[in-house]
C-alpha positions as CSV (number, residue, x, y, z in Angstrom):
1,M,0.0,0.0,0.0
2,P,1.5,3.4,-1.0
3,R,2.2,5.9,1.8
4,Q,0.0,8.8,2.4
5,L,0.5,11.9,0.2
6,S,2.0,14.9,1.9
7,E,0.5,18.4,1.7
8,V,3.4,19.4,-0.7
9,E,2.6,16.5,-3.0
10,K,-1.1,17.3,-2.9
11,A,-0.3,21.0,-3.8
12,Q,1.9,19.7,-6.7
13,I,-1.0,17.6,-7.9
14,V,-3.5,20.5,-7.8
15,S,-1.0,22.8,-9.6
16,R,-0.4,20.2,-12.4
17,I,-4.2,19.8,-12.8
18,E,-4.6,23.6,-13.0
19,E,-1.7,23.7,-15.6
20,G,-3.8,21.4,-17.8
21,W,-2.6,17.9,-17.0
22,S,-5.2,15.2,-17.2
23,I,-6.3,13.3,-14.1
24,R,-5.0,10.1,-15.6
25,A,-1.5,11.6,-16.3
26,V,-1.2,12.9,-12.8
27,A,-2.3,9.6,-11.4
28,Q,0.3,7.8,-13.4
29,L,3.0,10.3,-12.3
30,Y,2.3,9.8,-8.6
31,N,1.4,6.1,-8.9
32,R,-2.1,6.6,-7.5
33,N,-5.6,5.7,-8.5
34,K,-7.5,8.3,-10.6
35,K,-10.2,8.5,-7.9
36,T,-7.6,9.6,-5.3
37,I,-6.4,12.4,-7.6
38,L,-10.0,13.4,-8.3
39,K,-10.8,13.6,-4.6
40,I,-7.8,15.9,-4.0
41,K,-8.9,18.1,-6.8
42,Q,-12.5,18.2,-5.5
43,R,-11.4,19.0,-1.9
44,W,-9.3,21.9,-3.2
45,E,-12.2,23.3,-5.2
46,Q,-14.8,22.9,-2.4
47,E,-12.8,23.7,0.8
48,D,-9.6,25.5,-0.5
49,S,-7.7,23.2,1.7
50,L,-5.4,20.1,1.3
51,K,-5.2,19.2,5.0
52,R,-6.8,16.1,6.4
53,K,-9.8,16.7,8.5
54,I,-9.3,16.6,12.3
55,G,-10.1,13.2,13.6
56,S,-10.0,11.5,10.2
57,G,-8.3,8.1,10.2
58,R,-8.4,5.2,12.5
59,P,-8.2,6.2,16.2
60,K,-5.1,5.0,18.2
61,L,-5.7,2.0,20.5
62,T,-3.3,3.3,23.2
63,N,-2.5,6.5,24.9
64,P,0.9,7.9,25.8
65,E,0.7,6.6,29.4
66,Q,0.1,3.1,28.2
67,D,2.9,3.3,25.7
68,A,5.2,4.6,28.5
69,A,4.1,1.8,30.9
70,F,4.8,-0.8,28.2
71,L,8.3,0.6,27.5
72,G,9.0,0.9,31.2
73,Y,8.2,-2.8,31.6
74,L,10.5,-3.7,28.8
75,R,13.3,-1.6,30.2
76,N,13.0,-3.3,33.6
77,N,12.6,-6.8,32.0
78,P,14.9,-6.8,29.0
79,F,14.4,-10.6,28.3
80,A,10.6,-10.4,28.3
81,T,8.8,-11.3,25.1
82,V,6.1,-9.2,23.6
83,R,3.5,-11.7,24.7
84,D,4.6,-11.4,28.4
85,A,4.7,-7.6,28.2
86,V,1.3,-7.3,26.7
87,I,-0.3,-9.6,29.3
88,D,1.5,-8.1,32.3
89,T,0.8,-4.4,31.3
90,A,-2.7,-5.0,30.0
91,F,-1.6,-3.4,26.7
92,P,-4.7,-3.0,24.6
93,A,-3.0,-3.5,21.2
94,S,-2.2,-6.8,19.5
95,Q,1.2,-8.4,20.0
96,P,2.4,-7.6,16.4
97,T,1.3,-4.0,16.9
98,A,3.1,-3.7,20.2
99,S,6.2,-5.2,18.7
100,R,6.2,-2.8,15.7
101,R,5.4,0.3,17.8
102,N,8.1,-0.4,20.4
103,G,11.1,-1.3,18.4
104,N,10.5,-4.8,17.0
105,I,11.0,-6.7,20.3
106,P,11.2,-10.4,19.8
107,R,7.9,-12.2,20.1
108,N,9.4,-15.4,21.4
109,Y,12.6,-16.4,23.1
110,K,15.3,-17.6,20.8
111,R,17.0,-20.5,22.5
112,T,20.7,-20.3,22.6
113,S,22.7,-23.4,21.7
114,N,23.5,-25.7,24.6
115,R,26.6,-26.9,22.7
116,Q,29.8,-25.7,24.1
117,S,32.8,-25.1,21.9
118,W,35.8,-27.4,22.5
119,S,39.0,-26.2,23.9
120,Q,42.3,-26.8,22.0
121,E,43.2,-29.6,24.4
122,E,39.8,-31.4,23.8
123,M,40.3,-31.0,20.1
124,K,43.7,-32.6,20.2
125,K,42.3,-35.5,22.3
126,A,39.5,-36.0,19.8
127,I,41.9,-36.0,16.8
128,E,44.2,-38.5,18.5
129,A,41.2,-40.7,19.3
130,V,40.1,-40.5,15.6
131,K,43.6,-41.4,14.5
132,E,43.6,-44.4,16.7
133,K,40.1,-45.4,15.6
134,K,38.6,-44.9,19.0
135,W,35.1,-43.8,19.9
136,V,34.4,-40.1,19.9
137,G,31.2,-39.4,21.7
138,F,29.1,-42.1,20.2
139,W,30.7,-42.1,16.8
140,L,33.4,-44.3,15.6
141,L,35.4,-42.3,13.1
142,R,38.2,-43.4,10.8
143,P,41.2,-41.2,9.9
144,S,40.4,-41.4,6.2
145,K,37.0,-39.8,6.7
146,C,38.4,-37.1,9.1
147,H,41.0,-35.3,7.0
148,K,39.5,-31.9,7.9
149,L,40.3,-32.5,11.6
150,H,44.1,-32.7,11.0
């Protein structure tokens, strides 16, 4: 969905129409529907204004206090997920809305790997065990298959 036209763009549209451009040509130039361009022209002719009406558009679900409470919760609980924060603060917006509005917080925990990296000493022992065809963990490895470990 294209972004909303600014007042400057609307003024440019009106001036192009007054210069003699067709509605279709202006619509193609701004990549908008002809109906949108026509509405801008009609509003200019009827109201001499290009501003949006006060209160037009969808009302916000939250107020600044609720947003501040939500952000405060996240600052105090940095590892909380959006789901936890929405439930604990009784945030009225959906989880995706809360995540978008407040900095794309992760919706779920991402588990870190439980695997620990091997030390140099452990690597040497594993390589020796492989060379001697011993068990490594639960794998029996052969030196010919482990040329990358050398």
